[in-house]
C-alpha positions as CSV (number, residue, x, y, z in Angstrom):
1,X,43.6,11.9,11.9
2,X,41.7,12.5,15.1
3,X,40.2,15.8,13.8
4,X,39.2,14.1,10.5
5,X,37.5,11.2,12.4
6,X,35.6,13.7,14.6
7,X,34.4,15.5,11.5
8,X,33.2,12.2,10.0
9,X,31.4,11.2,13.2
10,X,29.7,14.6,13.2
11,X,28.4,13.9,9.7
12,X,27.1,10.5,10.8
13,X,29.8,8.6,9.0
14,X,31.1,6.0,11.4
15,X,34.1,3.7,10.9
16,X,32.0,1.0,12.6
17,X,30.2,0.5,9.3
18,X,32.6,-1.7,7.4
19,X,30.1,-3.7,5.3
20,X,26.7,-2.2,4.6
21,X,23.7,-4.7,4.6
22,X,22.6,-5.4,1.1
23,X,19.3,-6.9,-0.1
24,X,21.2,-9.3,-2.4
25,X,22.8,-11.0,0.7
26,X,19.4,-12.3,1.9
27,X,16.9,-14.8,0.6
28,X,13.9,-13.1,2.2
29,X,12.9,-9.6,2.8
30,X,12.2,-10.3,6.5
31,X,15.8,-11.3,7.2
32,X,17.0,-8.3,5.2
33,X,14.9,-5.9,7.3
34,X,16.0,-7.5,10.6
35,X,19.7,-7.1,9.6
36,X,19.2,-3.6,8.2
37,X,17.5,-2.6,11.5
38,X,20.5,-3.8,13.5
39,X,22.8,-1.7,11.3
40,X,20.5,1.3,11.6
41,X,20.6,0.8,15.4
42,X,24.4,0.8,15.3
43,X,24.5,4.1,13.4
44,X,21.6,5.9,15.0
45,X,21.6,4.9,18.7
46,X,24.5,7.0,19.8
47,X,23.2,10.0,18.0
48,X,19.6,9.6,19.3
49,X,20.9,9.3,22.9
50,X,22.9,12.5,22.5
51,X,20.0,14.4,21.0
52,X,17.5,13.9,23.8
53,X,16.1,10.5,23.0
54,X,14.2,11.2,19.7
55,X,15.2,11.7,16.1
56,X,12.8,12.3,13.2
57,X,12.7,9.6,10.5
58,X,13.8,12.2,7.9
59,X,17.0,12.8,9.8
60,X,17.5,9.0,10.3
61,X,17.1,8.5,6.6
62,X,19.8,11.1,5.8
63,X,22.2,10.0,8.5
64,X,21.9,6.3,7.6
65,X,22.4,6.9,3.8
66,X,25.3,9.2,4.6
67,X,26.9,6.5,6.7
68,X,26.3,3.8,4.0
69,X,28.2,5.8,1.4
70,X,27.2,4.6,-2.1
71,X,24.9,1.7,-0.9
72,X,21.8,3.8,-0.4
73,X,18.5,2.5,1.0
74,X,15.0,3.5,0.0
75,X,12.5,5.2,2.3
76,X,10.4,2.1,2.2
77,X,13.3,-0.1,3.3
78,X,14.1,2.3,6.1
79,X,10.5,2.3,7.3
80,X,10.2,-1.5,7.2
81,X,13.5,-2.0,9.0
82,X,12.6,0.6,11.7
83,X,9.3,-1.1,12.3
84,X,11.3,-4.2,13.5
85,X,13.4,-2.4,16.0
86,X,11.0,-2.7,18.9
87,X,10.6,-6.5,18.4
88,X,14.4,-6.9,18.4
89,X,14.8,-5.0,21.6
90,X,17.6,-2.8,20.2
91,X,16.9,0.1,22.5
92,X,15.1,2.1,19.8
93,X,11.5,2.0,18.6
94,X,9.5,3.7,15.8
95,X,6.8,6.0,17.1
96,X,4.0,7.6,15.0
97,X,2.3,10.6,16.4
98,X,-1.3,11.5,15.5
99,X,0.0,14.3,13.3
100,X,1.7,11.7,11.2
101,X,5.2,12.5,12.4
102,X,7.5,9.5,12.6
103,X,10.4,9.4,15.0
104,X,12.8,6.9,16.3
105,X,12.6,7.0,20.1
106,X,15.2,5.7,22.5
107,X,14.2,3.5,25.5
108,X,15.7,6.2,27.7
109,X,13.6,9.0,26.3
110,X,11.8,10.7,29.2
111,X,8.8,12.7,28.1
112,X,8.5,14.3,31.6
113,X,12.0,15.6,31.4
114,X,11.3,17.2,28.0
115,X,8.1,18.7,29.4
116,X,10.1,20.2,32.2
117,X,12.5,21.7,29.8
118,X,9.6,23.3,28.0
119,X,8.2,24.6,31.3
120,X,11.6,26.1,32.1
121,X,11.8,27.8,28.7
122,X,8.3,29.2,29.2
123,X,9.2,30.6,32.6
124,X,12.1,32.5,31.0
125,X,10.3,33.7,27.9
126,X,6.6,33.7,29.0
127,X,5.6,32.3,25.5
128,X,7.3,30.1,22.9
129,X,6.8,29.2,19.3
130,X,7.7,25.9,17.8
131,X,10.6,27.6,16.0
132,X,12.0,29.0,19.2
133,X,11.8,25.6,20.9
134,X,13.5,24.0,17.9
135,X,16.4,26.4,18.1
136,X,16.6,26.1,21.9
137,X,16.5,22.3,22.0
138,X,18.4,21.7,18.8
139,X,15.6,19.6,17.3
140,X,13.7,19.7,14.0
141,X,10.8,22.1,13.7
142,X,8.2,19.3,13.2
143,X,9.4,17.6,16.4
144,X,9.3,20.8,18.4
145,X,5.8,21.5,17.2
146,X,4.7,17.9,18.2
147,X,6.3,18.3,21.7
148,X,4.4,21.5,22.2
149,X,1.1,19.9,21.1
150,X,1.7,17.0,23.4
151,X,2.2,19.5,26.3
152,X,-1.1,21.1,25.3
153,X,-2.8,17.8,25.3
154,X,-1.8,17.0,28.9
155,X,-2.7,20.6,30.0
156,X,0.7,22.0,30.6
157,X,0.5,24.8,28.0
158,X,-2.2,26.7,26.2
159,X,-2.0,27.9,22.6
160,X,-2.8,31.3,21.0
161,X,-3.1,31.4,17.3
162,X,-3.1,34.9,15.9
163,X,-1.8,36.9,13.0
164,X,1.6,36.6,14.6
165,X,1.5,32.8,14.4
166,X,1.0,29.9,16.8
167,X,2.5,30.6,20.3
168,X,2.3,28.5,23.4
169,X,1.9,29.9,26.9
170,X,2.0,28.3,30.4
171,X,-1.4,27.0,31.4
172,X,-2.3,29.0,34.6
173,X,-5.8,27.5,34.8
174,X,-4.6,24.1,36.0
């Protein structure tokens, strides 16, 4: 039983989710989105905290629908519910990067700590691609690319785009 429960938890299926929030239970969309946001927070918050403080909205969508079983939600409902998380002070907030990437970010996410991990990786490897960072940090490729671009924006890394692809190097000119 313990092994089975651990497998379910690794898939994002939690026994905490006894009764999924349904649109038919509410008289207004706002109340539905607020309740759905609380349920999303219950499902996602432990996973986000374990995975470094950020989770792409694509992964959130898959995890939430997996946990809800047959009562699936639409992308639009997820987006509307996630946009209410910050106002409810649930510990998560929806962040949109300039590239268009949407992530749920935990209040305990520390961008400086993530930048330090990237610097440490660069010291070991001398250069890194988004794919290598994604593998090393166990994060989606789009999020790894965004983190590297953020580091470039603040001057920590420099990019080299060649026939071998986009690679990032430590900025030695700072």
